[in-house]
Every structure is written in C-alpha cells, then in structure tokens.
LUMRO-609224 format. One line per field, with one value per residue (C-alpha): x, y, z; residue number from 1. Coordinates in pm, 1 decimal. Layout:
N
X: (X;...);
Y: (Y;...);
Z: (Z;...);
nr: (NUM;...);
! end
This chain:
492
X: (-473.2;-296.8;-114.3;226.3;163.7;40.0;367.1;350.4;116.7;-90.1;177.0;287.3;-16.3;47.0;-2.9;360.4;373.8;112.7;206.0;-17.7;-241.3;-56.9;284.6;96.2;-24.2;286.1;482.0;165.5;274.4;656.5;590.2;371.0;559.4;848.1;640.3;509.8;915.4;959.4;605.8;682.4;1095.1;978.4;656.5;771.4;1172.0;1158.2;860.9;1020.1;1383.5;1319.7;989.1;1019.8;1361.4;1412.5;1747.0;1866.4;1689.4;2008.4;2171.9;1930.7;1968.4;2310.3;2267.3;2046.0;2339.0;2622.6;2372.8;2326.7;2726.7;2660.2;2391.6;2568.9;2785.9;2593.3;2253.5;2484.6;2663.2;2405.8;2242.2;2563.4;2562.2;2172.6;2263.9;2569.6;2411.4;2310.1;1979.3;1880.6;1744.3;1584.0;1307.6;1376.5;1560.8;1799.9;1636.8;1400.0;1682.2;1836.3;1477.0;1514.3;1889.8;1786.8;1530.6;1613.0;1928.8;1697.5;1482.0;1750.9;1821.9;1443.4;1441.1;1718.5;1592.2;1297.1;1529.9;1666.2;1539.5;1529.9;1747.8;2036.4;2279.5;2273.3;2600.5;2454.6;2164.7;2351.6;2570.3;2273.9;2087.6;2363.3;2442.8;2072.3;2075.7;2345.8;2230.1;1828.8;1945.2;2178.2;1897.2;1611.2;1834.6;1916.1;1564.7;1407.8;1586.8;1569.3;1160.0;1142.6;1383.9;1173.1;854.0;917.5;1136.6;860.3;684.2;834.8;413.7;386.4;44.0;135.7;395.7;138.7;-119.3;131.6;218.0;-162.4;-230.0;57.5;-110.9;-443.8;-321.1;-105.9;-425.2;-536.3;-161.4;-7.1;-327.7;-295.6;38.6;58.0;-178.3;-56.4;280.0;61.8;-194.2;126.0;333.2;56.8;-96.8;-97.4;-126.8;198.0;539.1;867.1;908.7;502.2;580.7;881.2;679.7;369.9;667.0;850.5;521.4;459.2;769.7;661.3;354.9;590.3;815.8;541.9;407.9;766.9;888.2;560.4;558.5;925.5;915.4;635.6;771.6;922.4;1048.7;1009.4;1312.3;1351.6;1713.2;1908.5;2051.2;2397.0;2507.0;2804.9;2748.9;2902.4;3220.0;3089.4;3258.2;3144.7;2799.2;2787.4;2945.6;2660.3;2412.5;2493.8;2502.8;2152.1;1972.2;1635.2;1810.8;1962.2;1641.7;1444.1;1691.5;1648.1;1273.3;1306.7;1511.7;1257.4;964.5;1082.1;1214.2;838.7;714.5;901.2;873.2;517.1;491.5;783.7;673.1;291.3;287.3;400.1;269.1;-88.5;31.6;191.0;33.2;-365.5;-335.8;-486.6;-560.1;-558.6;-921.8;-936.3;-626.3;-812.0;-1010.5;-844.9;-647.2;-979.6;-1131.3;-845.6;-766.8;-1160.8;-1064.0;-748.0;-861.1;-1080.1;-765.9;-561.9;-792.5;-827.0;-437.7;-378.8;-665.1;-456.4;-171.0;-350.2;-484.4;-233.8;136.8;310.4;492.4;179.3;13.1;296.3;258.0;-91.1;-6.2;212.5;-8.1;-228.9;53.8;70.6;-249.9;-223.2;128.1;10.4;-330.7;-117.7;52.0;-285.6;-529.3;-695.0;-959.8;-998.0;-1227.5;-955.7;-659.9;-828.2;-880.9;-491.3;-355.6;-555.9;-425.4;-86.5;-108.6;-332.1;-74.5;220.7;4.2;7.9;428.1;450.8;227.0;397.7;787.3;865.5;671.8;895.8;1247.5;1119.1;1064.8;1412.5;1564.0;1424.9;1569.5;1886.7;1859.2;1817.6;2207.0;2387.4;2157.0;2155.1;1876.0;2006.0;1693.2;1957.6;2194.2;1908.6;1744.2;2050.0;2190.5;1876.3;1846.7;2202.6;2090.3;1721.9;1755.9;2000.6;1692.5;1504.2;1811.1;1829.8;1457.2;1468.5;1821.4;1615.3;1262.0;1514.8;1725.8;1374.5;1201.6;1504.1;1535.6;1191.6;1189.3;1114.3;1453.2;1267.9;977.9;1243.6;1425.7;1139.3;954.1;648.6;400.1;299.6;-9.4;-145.7;-143.5;-490.4;-447.0;-226.5;-370.7;-173.9;142.1;171.1;103.2;397.3;614.0;529.1;391.1;258.3;511.9;801.3;656.7;409.0;537.3;844.3;610.5;405.9;700.9;873.2;555.5;393.3;660.1;976.4;838.1;729.8;1067.0;1137.0;784.7;935.3;1280.6;1120.8;831.3;1147.6;1336.8;1026.0;975.3;1319.3;1257.7;1235.9;1140.2;741.3;509.1;661.3;1011.6;913.2;637.2;980.9;1164.8;866.0;846.8;1187.4;1256.2;968.1;1145.6;1479.7;1328.7;1146.1;1479.2;1694.5;1392.3;1311.7;928.3;927.0;1097.4;861.3;582.9;742.0;828.0;451.2);
Y: (1949.8;2255.5;2285.5;2260.0;1917.0;1784.0;1728.1;2028.2;1867.7;2121.5;2374.9;2495.3;2376.7;2647.7;2544.9;2475.4;2222.8;2030.2;1740.4;1707.1;1426.9;1308.9;1319.2;1099.5;864.4;809.3;767.3;510.6;299.0;278.0;217.4;-60.7;-240.0;-253.9;-344.8;-662.3;-762.4;-724.0;-896.5;-1210.4;-1255.4;-1196.5;-1397.2;-1698.3;-1750.1;-1923.5;-2150.3;-2202.4;-2266.7;-2461.5;-2643.2;-2702.3;-2687.9;-2927.1;-2651.5;-2690.8;-2419.9;-2356.6;-2337.1;-2072.1;-1902.3;-1831.2;-1766.7;-1469.7;-1371.9;-1355.9;-1154.3;-898.0;-819.5;-717.7;-521.5;-353.8;-223.4;-134.4;95.8;410.8;403.8;421.0;693.6;887.1;857.1;944.1;1243.2;1401.6;1344.3;1708.2;1839.0;1729.9;2082.8;1914.5;1806.0;1443.8;1467.2;1254.9;1026.1;880.5;847.1;588.1;410.9;382.7;262.8;-12.1;-189.4;-435.2;-497.4;-625.2;-825.8;-1019.3;-1116.9;-1195.8;-1413.0;-1607.6;-1674.3;-1914.1;-2079.5;-2342.8;-2705.0;-2965.1;-3180.9;-2959.3;-3019.3;-2801.7;-2644.6;-2582.2;-2440.5;-2228.0;-2070.6;-2017.7;-1837.2;-1607.2;-1485.7;-1433.0;-1207.8;-1018.8;-947.4;-857.2;-685.1;-440.3;-344.0;-345.3;-108.1;179.7;215.8;153.4;409.8;657.1;615.4;640.7;941.9;1109.7;1063.5;1263.9;1518.6;1688.7;1882.6;1908.9;1864.4;1553.5;1538.1;1592.8;1291.5;1077.1;1157.6;1041.8;695.4;657.7;702.6;463.3;204.1;237.4;184.6;-103.4;-279.5;-522.9;-615.4;-615.4;-800.0;-1061.3;-1064.2;-1166.9;-1440.6;-1600.0;-1739.9;-1909.1;-2075.5;-2148.2;-2314.2;-2547.8;-2598.5;-3006.8;-3020.4;-2751.8;-2873.4;-2656.9;-2547.4;-2437.9;-2250.1;-2059.2;-1988.6;-1834.7;-1607.1;-1475.9;-1386.9;-1190.9;-1035.9;-951.9;-762.3;-600.6;-460.9;-297.8;-101.2;3.6;75.2;257.1;478.5;555.1;708.5;935.4;1051.1;1445.3;1593.1;1900.3;1890.5;2099.1;2122.5;2395.7;2449.3;2472.6;2317.3;2085.2;1739.7;1667.2;1443.9;1078.8;1034.5;1361.3;1284.2;969.7;1167.2;1405.5;1116.3;970.8;1316.0;1284.7;1165.8;1160.9;919.1;694.2;648.1;595.2;329.1;137.4;163.4;73.1;-238.2;-387.6;-327.9;-446.5;-758.5;-786.9;-742.2;-927.5;-1241.2;-1240.1;-1213.5;-1474.7;-1730.4;-1724.7;-1964.3;-2205.6;-2164.9;-2222.4;-2506.7;-2736.7;-2556.6;-2543.8;-2760.5;-2505.3;-2580.2;-2311.7;-2197.7;-2204.9;-1969.4;-1711.1;-1693.5;-1604.8;-1358.7;-1202.5;-1118.8;-970.9;-753.1;-551.5;-363.0;-247.8;59.1;195.1;122.9;353.9;660.7;561.4;595.0;926.8;1065.2;881.4;1067.8;1432.1;1371.8;1245.5;1275.1;972.8;860.2;824.8;656.5;408.3;358.5;246.8;0.5;-146.1;-274.6;-351.5;-591.3;-733.9;-840.1;-1009.6;-1213.0;-1307.5;-1452.2;-1633.7;-1823.3;-1963.3;-1968.8;-2287.9;-2191.4;-2022.7;-1733.1;-1626.4;-1707.1;-1442.2;-1179.3;-1240.1;-1202.0;-939.2;-700.5;-802.5;-725.8;-443.7;-296.4;-405.5;-148.3;140.8;98.7;136.5;398.1;647.4;492.6;750.3;1055.2;960.4;969.6;1321.9;1502.2;1360.2;1472.4;1831.8;1842.3;1776.7;2016.7;2331.7;2191.2;2089.1;2311.3;1987.8;1767.2;1410.6;1160.4;927.9;894.8;856.3;574.1;427.8;400.9;280.2;-20.4;-52.7;-128.9;-269.4;-529.5;-714.5;-732.4;-976.8;-1179.0;-1204.9;-1297.6;-1550.2;-1678.4;-1744.8;-1870.8;-2139.1;-2237.1;-2257.9;-2465.0;-2676.7;-2735.0;-2857.9;-3142.5;-2937.5;-3086.5;-3411.0;-3363.3;-3254.2;-3526.4;-3783.1;-3900.7;-3828.4;-3639.8;-3288.2;-3231.4;-3599.3;-3477.8;-3292.2;-3120.7;-3211.0;-3554.6;-3745.7;-3468.1;-3560.8;-3961.0;-3960.8;-3735.3;-3711.8;-3496.4;-3170.0;-3001.9;-3143.2;-3045.4;-2759.1;-2569.0;-2420.3;-2261.6;-2106.1;-2003.4;-1834.7;-1687.7;-1527.8;-1509.7;-1437.2;-1109.8;-953.0;-989.9;-734.8;-534.1;-448.5;-275.9;-93.5;50.3;158.6;322.1;508.5;655.8;828.0;951.9;1305.8;1454.8;1501.7;1793.4;2126.6;2031.2;1895.7;2180.1;2484.7;2226.0;2253.5;2642.9;2759.1;2528.4;2693.8;2999.0;2864.4;2759.6;3119.7;3278.3;3044.0;3058.8;2689.1;2704.1;2964.1;2696.3;2477.7;2702.2;2812.0;2467.5;2351.4);
Z: (3268.8;3139.0;2799.5;2972.3;3118.9;2806.2;2703.2;2431.8;2203.0;2144.4;2028.9;1709.1;1498.7;1205.1;853.9;773.4;1024.6;882.0;639.7;299.6;283.7;-46.9;135.3;416.7;148.3;18.3;331.3;426.8;169.0;184.3;550.7;435.3;241.6;497.9;764.7;561.0;521.0;893.1;987.9;774.4;850.0;1219.4;1192.3;983.0;994.6;1359.5;1248.0;892.2;1001.1;1311.9;1290.8;899.9;799.4;1140.7;1224.8;1592.1;1790.8;1968.5;1644.5;1523.4;1851.2;1795.4;1405.7;1595.9;1864.3;1567.2;1347.3;1636.2;1612.6;1234.8;1384.3;1644.0;1357.7;1089.7;1257.8;1364.4;1050.7;830.0;1051.1;1041.4;665.1;616.6;858.5;660.5;324.8;143.8;90.8;-285.9;-430.9;-677.8;-406.0;-359.6;-39.0;122.3;316.8;28.7;-168.6;74.4;68.6;-293.4;-324.3;-64.0;-163.2;-401.4;-174.1;112.6;-113.2;-263.4;112.0;200.4;-132.8;-11.0;355.8;192.8;-40.2;212.0;239.3;486.5;318.5;399.1;654.7;1036.8;943.5;575.6;728.3;980.7;704.9;444.3;713.3;860.6;496.3;364.2;701.5;675.3;312.2;434.5;706.2;539.4;294.9;538.9;806.1;558.8;435.2;822.9;993.1;654.7;646.6;1047.2;1026.0;717.7;909.9;1173.7;967.1;822.9;1141.7;1460.5;1652.1;1787.4;1683.7;1336.6;1381.8;1541.6;1260.9;1005.8;1187.6;1236.8;845.8;750.0;1009.0;867.2;512.9;605.6;790.9;553.9;403.2;758.3;887.3;591.5;660.9;1072.2;1031.9;752.3;853.3;1142.4;892.7;645.5;881.9;1042.2;737.6;700.5;328.2;214.7;154.6;239.8;-114.0;-118.2;190.9;77.9;-256.8;-58.5;126.9;-148.5;-324.6;-14.4;-54.1;-441.2;-312.0;-47.3;-233.1;-498.2;-204.8;-111.2;-443.1;-540.4;-195.0;-239.9;-587.6;-503.8;-151.8;-153.3;138.0;313.2;559.8;889.4;830.4;823.8;464.1;470.4;770.9;836.9;953.3;1307.4;1311.0;1338.0;1686.4;1804.3;1684.0;1893.8;2178.6;2168.7;2122.3;2438.8;2605.7;2566.4;2915.5;2755.0;2456.7;2737.1;2870.4;2607.5;2433.1;2742.1;2733.5;2355.7;2431.6;2631.7;2401.8;2123.1;2251.3;2422.3;2063.2;1905.7;2035.4;2027.4;1681.6;1663.6;1868.1;1893.2;1586.1;1828.5;2090.1;1920.5;1751.9;2077.5;2398.8;2225.9;1947.4;1697.8;1333.6;1055.9;1100.5;1423.0;1405.4;1200.1;1427.0;1698.7;1483.0;1323.0;1643.4;1761.1;1484.3;1490.9;1747.1;1503.6;1378.5;1618.8;1861.8;1674.3;1706.8;2033.9;2095.4;1917.3;2176.2;2500.2;2364.3;2303.2;2654.2;2824.0;2638.3;2490.9;2872.7;3032.6;2737.6;2742.3;3130.1;3067.8;2764.7;2999.5;3289.5;3060.9;2913.0;3203.4;3207.9;2870.3;2936.0;3240.3;3053.4;2791.5;3068.7;3274.9;3039.1;2873.1;2684.1;2347.6;2520.7;2754.0;2473.4;2239.8;2531.7;2686.5;2364.9;2204.7;2507.0;2407.5;2039.9;2090.9;2329.9;2064.8;1802.1;2046.5;2103.4;1716.0;1682.9;1935.9;1913.9;1650.2;1771.8;2103.0;1894.0;1718.9;2051.0;2142.0;1814.0;1871.7;2207.3;2029.6;1805.7;2050.3;2167.0;1877.2;1608.5;1392.9;1259.2;1343.9;1336.0;1156.1;1402.6;1715.0;1494.5;1387.8;1762.1;1873.2;1656.8;1765.5;2098.0;2014.0;1747.9;1936.9;2193.3;1959.6;1883.3;2316.3;2420.7;2088.6;2211.4;2594.5;2437.5;2228.0;2536.3;2732.7;2468.4;2445.2;2825.5;2831.5;2581.1;2234.3;2101.2;2127.8;1875.3;1642.4;1637.2;1622.8;1261.4;1361.7;1137.8;1365.0;1170.6;1283.9;1664.3;1848.2;2140.7;2412.1;2505.2;2231.9;2246.1;2612.6;2568.9;2338.7;2516.1;2889.5;3095.5;3026.1;3238.4;3061.8;2653.6;2709.3;3039.7;2856.9;2603.7;2842.6;3041.0;2740.1;2568.5;2900.1;3199.8;3023.6;2837.6;3201.5;3288.7;3021.2;3089.7;3442.8;3335.1;3023.8;3305.8;3516.4;3213.3;3133.5;3458.6;3466.9;3113.0;3135.2;2801.1;2926.9;3079.4;3120.9;3016.6;2671.9;2642.9;2686.8;2416.6;2175.0;2222.9;2225.9;1882.2;1677.3;1804.1;1649.2;1334.6;1283.8;1370.1;1083.1;844.9;807.4;839.0;577.1;375.9;391.1;331.7;-18.1;-62.2;-44.5);
nr: (1;2;3;4;5;6;7;8;9;10;11;12;13;14;15;16;17;18;19;20;21;22;23;24;25;26;27;28;29;30;31;32;33;34;35;36;37;38;39;40;41;42;43;44;45;46;47;48;49;50;51;52;53;54;55;56;57;58;59;60;61;62;63;64;65;66;67;68;69;70;71;72;73;74;75;76;77;78;79;80;81;82;83;84;85;86;87;88;89;90;91;92;93;94;95;96;97;98;99;100;101;102;103;104;105;106;107;108;109;110;111;112;113;114;115;116;117;118;119;120;121;122;123;124;125;126;127;128;129;130;131;132;133;134;135;136;137;138;139;140;141;142;143;144;145;146;147;148;149;150;151;152;153;154;155;156;157;158;159;160;161;162;163;164;165;166;167;168;169;170;171;172;173;174;175;176;177;178;179;180;181;182;183;184;185;186;187;188;189;190;191;192;193;194;195;196;197;198;199;200;201;202;203;204;205;206;207;208;209;210;211;212;213;214;215;216;217;218;219;220;221;222;223;224;225;226;227;228;229;230;231;232;233;234;235;236;237;238;239;240;241;242;243;244;245;246;247;248;249;250;251;252;253;254;255;256;257;258;259;260;261;262;263;264;265;266;267;268;269;270;271;272;273;274;275;276;277;278;279;280;281;282;283;284;285;286;287;288;289;290;291;292;293;294;295;296;297;298;299;300;301;302;303;304;305;306;307;308;309;310;311;312;313;314;315;316;317;318;319;320;321;322;323;324;325;326;327;328;329;330;331;332;333;334;335;336;337;338;339;340;341;342;343;344;345;346;347;348;349;350;351;352;353;354;355;356;357;358;359;360;361;362;363;364;365;366;367;368;369;370;371;372;373;374;375;376;377;378;379;380;381;382;383;384;385;386;387;388;389;390;391;392;393;394;395;396;397;398;399;400;401;402;403;404;405;406;407;408;409;410;411;412;413;414;415;416;417;418;419;420;421;422;423;424;425;426;427;428;429;430;431;432;433;434;435;436;437;438;439;440;441;442;443;444;445;446;447;448;449;450;451;452;453;454;455;456;457;458;459;460;461;462;463;464;465;466;467;468;469;470;471;472;473;474;475;476;477;478;479;480;481;482;483;484;485;486;487;488;489;490;491;492);
! end
C-alpha cells in the first residue's frame, strides 16, 4: 500500500504538528467528564423514567422527538458562534472559553433530570423531563462541540488527531467503565428506591463535573486558524458547509452510527432484565468480561487506521457489528450474549475513537476552499442531523416494545425484582413472543437497518486514498505560506 493510499496518514509528521503530552491529558480529562455525563444520560434516563418512574413509553418517545427540534435549532448556531469568536491572545483560546462557560449550565440540567418522582402525574413527568433536557442539552451542546473542535484544531495530522482521542479514551477507561455498567446495576437493584437511584446519579455527576472543570481550566490552545481573518456570514457558512460532498456523505453515515451506538447504550439494561432476567452481579460479569479487551483494542484500532485509513477501518467495524447485532437477536446463552454484546460494544468504541479525526479531514478540505477553519460549524451541523437519530431510534424502539406488550408490565402492580428469568414473566403475560420478541427485535434487528444505510453512505464518501493525501499535502503548503505552523512553533 502506497503512502497515497494510506489516506495521507503519514504526512505532515513534523514536530509542530504534534500536541504536547500535557495538552493531551487536559483534553482527555475534559472529555472524560463530558462523556460521563453523556453515558449516564443515555444509559440511565430511559430506564429511570420508563421503568422506575413509570412514565408511559410513548410519552417518553414523544419527549425525545420534541426535544430533537431544539437540537435542530441550537447546534449549528452554537457551532457558528464558536467559529466566529476571536482568538484569545492570552493563550486561553476560544473553544476552551465556551467549554468553561457552559459547564455550570448543563450540570444544573443534569441534576434536574434525576429530581422527578414516581408519584408525579404523566403530564408533570412529560413537562419536567422536557425542561430538564432543554437546559442540560444546551450546555452540553456548547461544551461538546467546542471540545470536539478543539481536539482536531491542534493539528492537521490524522494520526496525531487519533492519538489525542486515544489518550482521552485511555484516561476515561475506568471512569467511563464504571459509568457504563452503573445504570444497569442501579436500575435493576432490588433494594434501591427511586430517590436512592437519583442520589447515585447526581453523585456521579459531581465526579464528572470535577474532571471537566479541572481539564478545561488548564487547557491552552494552539489553533491552526489564521489570525485576523473574518468569519463567513452565517447563511453563507451554512451554504458552504452543505457544498462539501464529503460532509454530506459523512453526516448520513454519522446519523446511522449515532443511532445504532446510542440505542445500544440506552436499551441494554432492559434487554438484560426482560430477555435474560439477569441480576446485578450477572450484568457486572457481562460488562467486566467485555471491558477486558477495551484498552488493547484501542491500540489495535490506531494501527488499523494507520494501515487502512479511516474509511476502510469503518467498513471492517460495520461488518463485525452486523454479526454482533444478529447475535443479540438470536442468542439464548450468557456466553453467546457476551460475545455478541462485546462485538457491538467494541465496534462502538472504534466509532468514538475515529469519528472526530474524520471530521478533521473534512475541515481540512474545507479550509482549502474557504480559507477558514470551521470545525465548530461542521460539528454543529453534524449534531443538527445526528442528535435526532437517537431520538428517532428510541421512538421506534418504544413503539416496538409497546406493541409487543411492554405497557402491560408497567400497568401491573407486581414487583419486577421478584421475577426470576423468562418462565415466570411469560406465565403471567402470555407467550415468549408477546413479551420478549419486541425487545429482541428492537435491540438486535432494528439497528441492522441503520447499519446497512451507514454502509451505503460510507461507500460513497469521497475523502480517502489519493484525494485525501493531496488535501493534506496542499494544506501543509498553505499553512506554511500563511505562517500558521511558525506561529504554533513559537507558542510552544
């Protein structure tokens, strides 16, 4: 394989294109905090409101759809604001300013999410959840897209961008590992009340905000942006964003992948509970076994990216995802469950490792055309499209399980924790098909539709091979011409 075929990953390996270890650590700490908030929100919110607070599944799905409208408005606006802000000459940058400013906002919204009670009416649950989500997402959107932009605006080297994300994922391994399996353990506990669950999730948020505040305060940016250049007007910025063929196919791919990965996190606690009847210790074993390979696989993914490029590495991940999700639909043993869930989870981690470097390549191509760094706009517009993906797939999932009888479980007055496995559950509510088929369908088959669409979009994604190698080469020449690389060297 020639250097051109390797997606330009070996190009621009000069010292000024490398990010300091200290900066990588601060970025990693900030991302750890932000990801902890996201994991608890995605992994616990559905089960907490629907299974613990007894909110109607259809009402929850409607909240997610209404909420998606707000996401459609705020993401590109915040992305444009991030790009438009002038560089801070004191070295604190502009992206880190937005991260620090938004952290208290989404922390307040996060705490509110867990302050609802089972005694509330369906109307109050609906209204309170919607308001809390608005506050939480506004802050997290500002912080998240600026953090993503900051991670790729330090260098144009794909390998270095991947390494920045890799270090962040290594730092977050233990905190996110705990955050990942905690919702399943908490929500299936036979001894915890809803109030105890709320306290646990709020305490986890306090830990996350400490990580985030510490990292964000220490961040110091070395931007690739040319000083003194005026940003594009907002409507022209939107127009230029959708002129990018690379971005169009990426955002379709991103929509499908976000839906698949976020659905996995959100619905697995209920899958464990109603399909396999697992207790907290069994869930812990499943997640511990699948987590053992997390760190070595991250380094393997980095090697795959260097060897095959981003696009081909994602093709490999999609194929393995199909195997994993088919397994979740058919399996009946714990061993096969671990293997199937592991494949889905491991390929999900590959997505989170490589998605930002992919956006970085698109921003590099765009800079050659517009002469501006516009990571914020690309991340904001991507979020505009992809955040509704999680709402859509959860809406479909809730409709599926409602159709196949999940609502009967909520109406019933019996204690879920007294049911052991499928046999007693089925004896009370009918055949296995009427009780568990909806869960198997929603967890194992529904994602396959999105994966097929992701494969098609990735096939037509043009920014790879010789084309990407030329973009990297031309951008290096342009940065040398305008003195950006010299500026970064002097700052270091």
